C-alpha positions as CSV (number, residue, x, y, z in Angstrom):
1,X,-7.1,13.9,-0.5
2,X,-5.8,13.4,3.0
3,X,-5.6,9.6,3.1
4,X,-5.5,8.9,-0.5
5,X,-2.2,6.9,-0.3
6,X,-3.6,4.8,2.5
7,X,-6.8,4.0,0.7
8,X,-5.1,3.3,-2.6
9,X,-2.5,1.2,-0.8
10,X,-5.2,-1.0,0.9
11,X,-7.0,-1.4,-2.3
12,X,-3.8,-2.4,-4.1
13,X,-3.0,-4.9,-1.4
14,X,-6.4,-6.5,-1.7
15,X,-6.1,-6.6,-5.5
16,X,-2.7,-8.1,-5.2
17,X,-3.9,-10.8,-2.9
18,X,-6.8,-11.6,-5.1
19,X,-4.6,-11.9,-8.2
20,X,-2.1,-14.1,-6.4
21,X,-5.0,-16.4,-5.3
22,X,-6.2,-16.5,-8.8
23,X,-2.7,-17.4,-10.0
24,X,-2.5,-20.2,-7.4
25,X,-5.9,-21.5,-8.5
26,X,-4.9,-21.4,-12.2
27,X,-1.7,-23.2,-11.3
28,X,-3.6,-25.9,-9.4
29,X,-5.8,-26.5,-12.4
30,X,-2.7,-26.8,-14.5
31,X,-3.7,-23.9,-16.7
32,X,-0.4,-22.5,-17.9
33,X,-1.6,-18.9,-18.1
34,X,-1.1,-18.3,-14.4
35,X,2.1,-16.3,-14.7
36,X,0.4,-13.0,-15.6
37,X,-1.8,-13.2,-12.5
38,X,1.1,-14.0,-10.2
39,X,3.3,-11.2,-11.5
40,X,0.6,-8.6,-11.5
41,X,-0.6,-9.6,-8.0
42,X,3.0,-9.4,-6.6
43,X,3.5,-6.0,-8.2
44,X,0.1,-4.7,-7.0
45,X,0.8,-6.0,-3.5
46,X,4.2,-4.4,-3.4
47,X,3.0,-1.0,-4.6
48,X,0.1,-1.2,-2.1
49,X,2.4,-2.0,0.7
50,X,4.8,0.8,-0.1
51,X,1.9,3.2,-0.4
52,X,0.6,2.3,3.1
53,X,4.1,2.6,4.6
54,X,4.6,6.0,2.8
55,X,1.2,7.2,4.2
56,X,2.2,6.2,7.7
57,X,5.6,7.9,7.4
58,X,4.0,11.1,6.1
59,X,1.5,11.1,9.0
60,X,4.2,10.8,11.6
61,X,6.3,13.5,9.9
62,X,3.3,15.8,9.8
63,X,2.6,15.3,13.5
64,X,6.2,16.0,14.3
65,X,6.2,19.2,12.3
66,X,2.9,20.4,13.9
67,X,4.3,19.6,17.3
68,X,7.4,21.6,16.6
69,X,5.4,24.6,15.3
70,X,3.3,24.5,18.5
71,X,6.4,24.5,20.6
72,X,7.9,27.4,18.7
73,X,4.6,29.3,19.0
74,X,4.6,28.8,22.8
75,X,8.2,30.1,23.1
76,X,7.4,33.4,21.4
């Protein structure tokens, strides 16, 4: 459960890229049902990107808290 946001985010980014590529392929073939793939791909990519950023921020915050606790323990 430790890096679940990072893993989920990376998978969503990859799925988003794949769906956007599918949308561009469908657009190039002049198949007019490409909109669902583009919208879904953009949303998946955005959620994945935010998940990765959230995971990195949590990791930095946890390190700062652990460092602060270690400093407090040394002072006592």
